[in-house]
C-alpha angles and dihedrals in degrees: 000000000000089000091051091050091048091050090048090051091052091050090048091050092050090046091054092043094055089053104035102033111025092146093053093047091047091050091052091048093050091048089057093046091050092049092051089051094048094244129147126197120240137158142214135192107234124179091329096316130105107230114190114197142180121234135181143142134038135257132050113010117255111185116191126197122202126223136247112310091006134103143204092287091067084084099039097098097046089045087071087073095042108045092071087064109028145027097256119202121183119180132191108239116232108272095031142071113357093334125115118281114211111180091199097051126097116246097185115143092255091055093048089049090054091050092050089052090051090048093051093045091053090054090053093240116155101172130026148154110245129205137175145171124224107321087010088058090052090052092045094051092046090047089059091065103064093022101038090128087066100046117085094179142342130232108197116188113191089325127198122218109087132083091240095053091050092055094098128128090241095056093042088054090048092052091049100043110012087237119128131164089222087068106075115210099168131025091245091055089075088079088065090050090056091046096054097040096051137046098178093041115210118220111274113183117230092245090056092048089052093049093046091045091053091050090049092053091048090051097045099107094045095042092049087057093045091050090055092047091050091050091049093049111109114266115250096236090051095051106033141047121232111290130220094217111127110244142181110211113197123184132176108229090219096052109145096178100057125017117253084222084080088077089073091051092049090049088057091050091048107034091179092058129118115218126212120186110197118216116226095008130118134198099315111055092165091059100033097047107009097162097048092042091051093046090053090051095047090052091049092051091048091052090045091057090054096046121100113267093016112175 
């Protein structure tokens, strides 16, 4: 009977914790995920912004950039498979995660590219492999134009930035109405964000959904502005010629945020690219299928080392 009472007390404590302290519970969960992935939390001051970042592992630098509404922990789970091989660095972009929010700043893609360059320079990194998801893929691809001498390869996961990738029902609806499930108006709306960004939905505890929903509501005005600035940023194929940078382009076939047809456009921009279309996966391959997505990347990197003219 004592054991039953103790068990009931634990359940009651967890029940209260998920309702009274979702932020604290989320922080504890993230701490554990980071530990399991061999990641430590650090921070830099970059162009007037505080940019926290995760870092772990040794070897060639692999810098990963999250997407719109996301943060550095979007890559925490997949990092578990990457830190044994590379020095993995994952920053929070200004305006997102735990980074500074300046309502008067510009968050256009060119400005975020400049901040990533300042971030990398402060770390003393001269050469790196660069990856990004969604908006982070847009930033990564655009970074490779002025700073191609620094980029050894690109890893683009369902990237934004081309007319074809933006031809999704979600973005057409946004352009027509201004409504978008990535813009969280109420805490409970975060469930719709998870639903549209994933097909093979990873487990997200209720306390985490509450904490992330609250953050989304707090960021609504700023993120509405950032979304518009991203949509108004020049498309890659309009602005740039095809690039020789090696690239792995990964796209979930069930992506409802950005059209998988964008893979063709990115292949034209990066003729040396390899393309992988993932069955049964949505907009977040690194979260929906972290092990398979990491294995595909490790195989790509191994083949890249063996290829003629490898960087």
